[in-house]
C-alpha positions, 0 to 999 in steps of 0.5 A: 792184511788177511790173505786172499785164500783165508777170505775165500775159505771164510766165504766158502764156509758161509754161502750167501743164500744160507746167511741171507736165509737166517733173516728172510724166506728164500725160494729156489729160482732155477739155475740162478740160485735163490730169490725172495725178500731183501734182508735189508729193505723188505718189510715182510721177511716171509713174503713169498711173492718178493722177487727183488733180492736174488742170490746164490752161494757167492753173491747177492743183488737187490733191485729194491731200495738197496740198489746194491749187491756184493759178497757175503761179507758185504751182506753182513755189513749192510744187514748188521751195520758193521764194518768189514772186520766186524762182519768177518768176526760175525761170520766166524772169523778167518782161520790160519789154514793152508790153501786147498785145491777146493779154494784154488778152484774157487779162486780161479772161477772168481778170477775169470768172473772178474775178467782176469786173463789166464796167465800167472797163477797168483800166490799161493796157488802157483807154488804147488802144481796141484793147486795151480791145476785146480786154479786153472780148472776153476778159471775154465769152469768160470768160462763155461759158466759164463758161456752158459749164462750167455746161452740162457739169456739168448734162449730167454730173449727168443722166448720173449720175442715169440710172445711179442710177435704173437701180440697184436695192436694195442689200439682197440684191445684190452690194453686201450681199456686198461689205459683208459681205466688207469686214466692215461693216454698213450701216443699212437706209436707207443711200442705196446702190444696186446697178448690175449693169453699170456702165461704167468709163472710163480717162479723162475724155474727152468724146468716145470715152472709153476703156472698160476694164471693165463690171461690178457696182458699188455706187453712192452719190450725192453730195447738196448741203445741200438734198438735191439729187443732184449726183454719184456715188461708184462702187465696182466689185465682185468678191467673189472678189478679195482686197479684194472690189473689181474688179481692172481693168488698163489695156489699154495699160500693164497698170497696175492702175486704181482700182476706185473713182471719184467723178464729178460734183460732190463739193465741198460735198456728202455721201454719206448712209449712213443713220441708226441707226434705219434698221431702222424705216424712219425718216429724221428729223434726229438730233443726232449725226453721224459723218463720215469720208472714205470709206464703209467708214471710217464703216460700220466705226466704225458696225459696231464700235460696234453690236457693242460694244453702244453706244447708236447711236440718234439718230445719222446717218452721212455720208461726204465722199468725201475729206479735201479735201471733209471739211475744205475748203481752208486759209487758208494752208500750213505746213511739214511736219515731215518731208516735203521738196521735191526741193530739200531744203526742208520741203514746205508743206502745208495748215494748220489754219485753214479758208478759210470761202469754200471749199466743204466737206461741210455739217453741219446746224445742228441737230447737237449732236455731231459726230464726225470720223473720221481714216483710219489709212492717211492721212498723219498730219500732213496728216490732223490738220491737215484734221480741225482745219480741219473742227473749226474750220469747224463749231464752233458754240455748244453743239456738241460736236466730237470727233476720232477716229483708228484705232490707229497702223498700222491703218485702220478696216477692218483694226482692225475685223477684227484685221489689221495693215497 
C-alpha cells in the first residue's frame, strides 16, 4: 500500500495540465483551467478548436469518445495503456518523504471535494498541530472554491437566460429557414428561439474573451428534470453555406471553428423539442419519448416518420446534447476491439454498465416507451455501449426501450435526404 501523502506528493509534482500538455496542445479556459484535444481520443492533437477535453492541475474530464475523467494517474493509465503501478513509475515514482503543510492543505481541499465532513483529521496530518491546521485550511479552501463555482454557474445561467429572453419565435425566422435547409420539420411547440445577433467567443475566458463572430442563431435551452432553465444550446446560422451553418475562422490561426456551442449546465438536463400534437398548442405528458444526441438527429427521425404516415400522436421529442449526457458515465472501461493507444495496446473505453451516481438526461417515470437514437456518424462501438448504458439506466417494469441506428455510412439527415457520407 502506498501512503496517501506520498500519492498526493506524486500528484503535486505532476499537474494534470502539464502531463496532458506533453501530448496535446492545451489553451487556457479562464478560471476553469485548460481546454483542448483529448490525449486519448482526439485525431488532431494540435487542434485549436477542440473543446471536449478539460483539465486543471488535479483532474481531467473528456466529453468525447472517452466519456471519462480522473486524476493524473488515471490519465497516464488510459493514455499509455498501463496499470496503476506502471503509471506511477512513469510519473517518477513515489518517494519516501515526510508529510508537509502543503500536502496537508491539498489533502484537506480534496477531502472537502469528496464530501468528507470536517471532523477527525486523517493520519498522518492529525499527528502534528501545524499539519492539522494546514489540513483544516485546505478543507476551508475547498468550501470557498465550491461556493465560488456555485456562484459562477448561477452567473452564467443568468447571462444565458438573458440571451434566451432576447430571442423571438422561431417560426418565420432564419431558424425555420435553417431547419428547412437541413431537411427537417419541428413541432410548433418545439422550445426553440431565434436570436438575430448572438455572439460567438473563441474561448471561455471570464475577462476579455475573444469575440470572433456575431450573427443569427438558433437557441434551445437545457432544462433540468423540474423544467428549470440551466443552459443553452446555440447554433449559428448561414443558410447560404453548404450545411446552412455559419463558417467562422479563428482570427489568429485561420482554423474553422465549430458553429455550435453548449453553454451552462448540460449534465442531467434535456432539450425540449416539443410534442407531436404541437399544432394543437398542447404540452401534456405523453407515454412515448424519442431521444437522441442532437437536435437535428431527433427532428430528422420525426420528419421521416411523419412523411411515412406513421402515427406520431402522444409522442415527445427530446435531445441530450451529446452522448455523454444521453447515457451518463460508465461503471468501468472495456477494451476497444480495434482502437489502439500510442503504445499499441487496446484503448479502453466506457463500458455498457451505467454509474447510477452520475448525472444523465432525465426520463420521466410515466414514459412507457423510450426510443434511443444512435448517430450514424459516431464511433459505432462507443455509441452502442453508450446506448446500452442508457437502456440499463432507464429500464423500468412495464417500460419498453428500443435502440435505433441510422443505416451504415449515413447519419440521420443524410439518410433522410438520400445522401452518402
